N, C-alpha and C positions, 0 to 999 in steps of 0.2 A: 636486871630482870626482876620484875615485881610479880609476886605470886599471892593468890588467895585460895583458901580451901573452905568449901561449904558442902553440907549434905544436899543432895538434889531434892528440892521440895516441890510441891504441886502448885503450879501457877503462882509463884512467890510475889512478894510485895515490891514496891519501888526500890527500897533500900538494897535488896538483893542485887538488882541490876546496877545500882550505883557502885556496889562492891566489884561487880564484874568489870565495869568501865574503868576502875582505878588500877587495874593490873594488866600485865602482859599475858599471863597464863592463869587460868581459873580451873581449879581441880574439884571435881565432884567427888566428895568423900562418901564412897559407896561400899567401903569395907569395914564399916562399924555397925554395931547392933541397931536394928530397926526399932523404933518406938511407935507403938500403936497409938492411934488418935493424935498424932503429931502433925506438924506442918508437912511432913513427908508424904502424907496421903490426903490432906485436905487444906482448903483455904476458904476465905470469905469473899463474897460479893455482896452487892447492895440490891435488895428487892423491896419495893414499897417503903423506902426510907429506913429499912432495918437490915443489919448484917445477917447474911444467910450462908450457912456452910455448904460447900461443895465437897463431897467425900468420895474417894475411890476405895471400894471394898477390897480387902486383901486376904491372901492366904499365906501363912508362914510355915514353910516346909520343915523348919527346925524349931518350931515353937518360938519362945521368947528369945532364943539365942540366934535367930535368923538375922543374917547380915542384910544390909539395904539392897545390895545387888542380887540377893536371892529371893526377895519378896515377889510374889506373884499377884497379879490382879485377879481377883475372884470373879471369873467370867460368869459364874452362875448368878451372881447378885449384881454385877456391873451392868449398867445400861447407858451406853453412849447417847442413845436417843433421849433418855431422860435428862442427862446433863445438858445436852444441846437445847432441849425444850426450856430448861431453867434459864440458860443464858439468853435465849430469845425473849423470854418473859421479862428478864431484867433489863435488857439493853437493845432490843431490836430497833427501836426508834432513835437510838443515840448516834452521834456523828461518827464514832470510830468502830461501830459494830461490823461494818463490812469487812474490815481487816480480819477480825476474829473469825467471821464466817468463812472467808476465803482461804485463810492460812492455818487455822487451828482445828476447825471442825472435823476434818478427816482423821486427824490423829486421835481425837477424842472419840470419834465414832467407831474406829477400828484400831484400838491400841495394841501395842505389843504385849507379850505375856508378862514381862517384868515391869513392875511399877517404876523402877529407876530409869528404864529406857524411855518410858512415856514422859517422865519428868524432864530428863535430859533433853529429849527431842523438843519439847515445848519451850523450855528455857532457852535453848540454843536458837530456835527459830525466832522467838521474840527479841532476844538480844541482838541478833543480826539485823532484824527489821528495824531496830532502834539505832542502828549504825555502829554497833560494837565491832571492833576488829580483834577482840581478845581471843586467844587460842584456848579451846576447851579440851580438858583431859579428864579421864576417869581414873581414880586412884587404883581401881582394880586392874588397870592396864600398866601400872607401874610396879616395879619390884621393891616395895616398901614394907616396913614393919614397925611395930611399936604400938603404944596406946597414948591417947590424949596428946599432950604437948610433944612427946617423943615422936609420935607419928607425923604430926604437922612439920616438925623439924626435918624428919627423914624425907618427906615429900619435897620440902623446900630445897634441901641439899641435892636431891636427885635431879631436880629441874634447874639447878644452878642459880637459885634465887639470891639476889642481893638484898631484897626487902620483902618481908612477909607482912601482908595487910590483913588485919583481923577486925571483925566486928567489935565494937566497944565493950560488949558484954563479956568478952573473954579476957579483958585486961586484968581482972582480979587474979587469975592464976598465971597468965603469961608474964606479968611483971615480976613474978616471983620465980620464974623459970629462967635459968641462965644459959640454956642450950643455944638459943639464937645468938646472943652476944658472944658466947664462946666460939661460935662458928663464923663470926663476922657477918651475920645477917641482921640487918636493922629491922625494928618493929614499928609499924604504923597502925593506927586504929581508926576505923571508920565510925564517925558519929553522925549518922544521917538525921538531918532535921526535916521531918516530914512536911512537905508543902501542902497547901490547900488548892483545890481546883473545883469548878462547878460540878455539883452532883444533882442539881435540880431540886434542892431542898435547902432549908434555912441553916440547919446545923450540919457541919462537916464530920464525916466518919472516916478516920484515918486507918492506916495499916491494913487495908484491904488488898486483895490480889491486884497485881498490875493490870489485870483485865478491866477493873473498874476505871482506872485512869485512862486507858486507851479508848474504851468505849465512850466515856463521858467527854473526852477531848478529841485527840487523834494521835497518831504516832509522833508527829513533830512536837506537839505540845507535851506529850509524855516524856520525850527526850529532854525537853527544857525543864520539866519538873524534876527529873532525875539529877540533872546538872545543878539545879537550884538547891536541892537538899543535900548534895554531896559536901562532906566536910571531913578532912583527915587530920588526925592529931599525932 
């Protein structure tokens, strides 16, 4: 049983979906503190050859200590119509735009109250459209505890993991943590090599939202890009 754990981010990049594809169960880590102006509430798309931020305004009921699953979308300042207008401006004439329009626009236009539910819904829909059979679970639905590596280990043990797959950036502290090896759970690291694809310009801009790849190519080509960049260590 292979497991990965990540915070639910807004329309994440290709590497996020490569991590999803590398495991049997993917856990949305929604029981840790929310970080304002992070990937949890924004991401980048391409407009007129420049990276442009899409941001979801939020309300934090408990201030800076608000957990991810408690964060509310600030409906007073949120405009789904404005986000859709921006996406149309960027990609309306691109080959994969119809998928975005037909499958994601309604969720963006009328989102749930909680940011995490919006993110989880969008990620799940895109992953399944890309052919993923991974099972999705929210950490808030599990009886787990701890912080940092201890929390990741508790999630892994609760799900019966034999392998925990982590983004390469976490290797610095996970290699020094003995909890996984002591529990008989092996560690693997995802080192995603970002592929290039046509963006309609000379210079390629990487690490944009998966929306950019889908719109500029199509679902099948985006699936191939995810496979191309996937690399486990």
